[in-house]
N, C-alpha and C positions, 0 to 999 in steps of 0.2 A: 734506698731508704736511709735516712740519717740515723745516727746513733741516738739522738734526742728522741726522735719519733719511736724507735724501737724500745727505748727505755720507758716511754709513756705507755706503750702498749703492754709491756711487761708489768708495769706498776698497776695498770687497770686490771690485768689478769689476776694478779696477786690479791688486789682488793676485793674483786668479785668472788674469788674463792675463799677468802678469809671470812666473808660474810656468811657463806654456807658452812664453813668449818667452825665458826664461832657459835653455832646453835648448840644448845644443850639438849640431850635426849629428853623426851616427854613420855609420861606414863599415865595417860588419862583414865584407863580402866584397870589394868593390872599394875598395881603399885610396886615400883622398884625393879620391875623386870620387863624385858621386851621393849627397851627404849627405842623410840622412833622420832622422826623429824618431820616438821611441816614442810611441804613442797608448795610454795606459793603459786607457782606457775601451772600446777596440775589442773587440768580441766576434766579429766576422768576421775571421779571420786565415788565412794560408796554413797548410796542414797539414804539419808537419815530417816526417810519416811517408811522404809522397808523393814520387815522382820527378817533377820538373818539366822538361818538354821544351818549350822556347820558341824559336820562330823569329821574330826581329824583322825586319820589312819596313821598312827605313829609307830613305825616298825624299825626305823634306823637307830642303831645304837650310838652312844657317844663316841666322838673321835678321841677325846681325852677324858678318861674316867675321873680325873682329879678336878675337872672344871664342869660348869653347867653345860649340859648338852645344848648345842645350838638348835636342835630340833625341839626340845622342850621350851627353850626361850622363844622359838619362832611361834609357838602357840600364843604366848603372851604378846608378841609383836603383832600378830594378826588381829587380836582383840583390840590392842591399842591403836592400830591403824584405823580401824572402824570408828573407834571413839574419837580420835583426832579429827576425823572427817565429819563429826557431828552426830554419829549414830548413838543414840542413848544406850547405856548398858542394858536396860530392860528389853531392848530389841535385838540383842546379840545372844543367841542360844548356842552354846558350844559344848559338844561332847567329844571327849578324846578317848579313843580305844588304843591301848598300847599293847603291842605284841612283838614277837620276834626278838631281835637283839636289844630292843629298847626296854624290855621288861626290867632290866637291871637298874634303870633310872628310878624305879619305884621301890627299891630295897630300903628298909629302915636303916638307920645309922649303924646299928650293930652288925647287920648282915653285910652292909656295904663296906664297913671297916674290915670285916673278915675277908672279903673278896678283893678290895682295892686299896686297903691300908689308909683310907681317909674317910671322914664323914661324907655322907651323900650330899653333894652340892646342889642337887636338883630338888630336894625336898622343900626348900623355901620357895622355889618357883611354883611347885605344885600347890603349896599352901596359898600363895598369892592368886593363882589361877582359880582355886576353889572359892576364895573370898570374892573374886570378881564374877563368880557365877558359873564357871566351867565345871562340868562333871567329868571326873577322871575315872576311867575303867581299865581293867587289865584283862587280857585274854586268859581264861582258865586253862585252855589247852596249852598255851605257851608256858604257863606256870608248871603244869604237869610235866612237860617235856624237860624243863629245867629243874625239876624237883624242888619247887618253891612252895611254901605254905603261906597261908594268910598272915600268920604272925611274923613272917619275914618281910612284910611290906609296910609301906607308909599307911597309917590307919585311915586316911581319907579316901583311899581308893575303893572302888566297887569292883567286885569280881564278876566278870561276864562269862557266860557259857563258852563263847569263842569270839574272836575278832570277826570271823566270817559271818556269823549269825547276827552280830551287832550291826555290821554294815548292811546286811540284807533286811534288818528290822527298821533301821532309821532312814535309809535312802528312800524307800517308798513313802515314808512320812514327810518327805519334802526336804530332808537334810541334804545339803550339798557336801560331797566328800572331797576333802583336801588330804593329799598324801604327803607325809614327811618321812 
């Protein structure tokens, strides 16, 4: 192969990748969080005519407590991916049950400051999720094991009896469980 041909192939590769890289993240349902990208060639996509009932089992703690948990942001991404595919916000019913090591993502700023020396970066994401229609719940059993009180938490959270009973309550109602 000639140098000129290889240069043209390399230039085509760069141009094709720059088109993908030039996209800016989109936030169709959860504003400002969970940025996603349009995939023009995707043939398998969510069906906009379906009702989506999703129960997120979020138990994984943050990898870096000074940054937004990728698992919390992933809930926003999931909702935005459905929205980008044309599923109306009104057809996406999301409940998030948080337990295990993830419970600290729900601490109010004062408690988070006490534990991690920074304001809780996840609270703005939870607020945006709530505004987008998601219901955020925390496992009461996980709270007890970690000696957390209601006043230690973000005020938008609902306290559940347990993650286990929340799962066994909503799955028979047709909610699909997604584990993070």
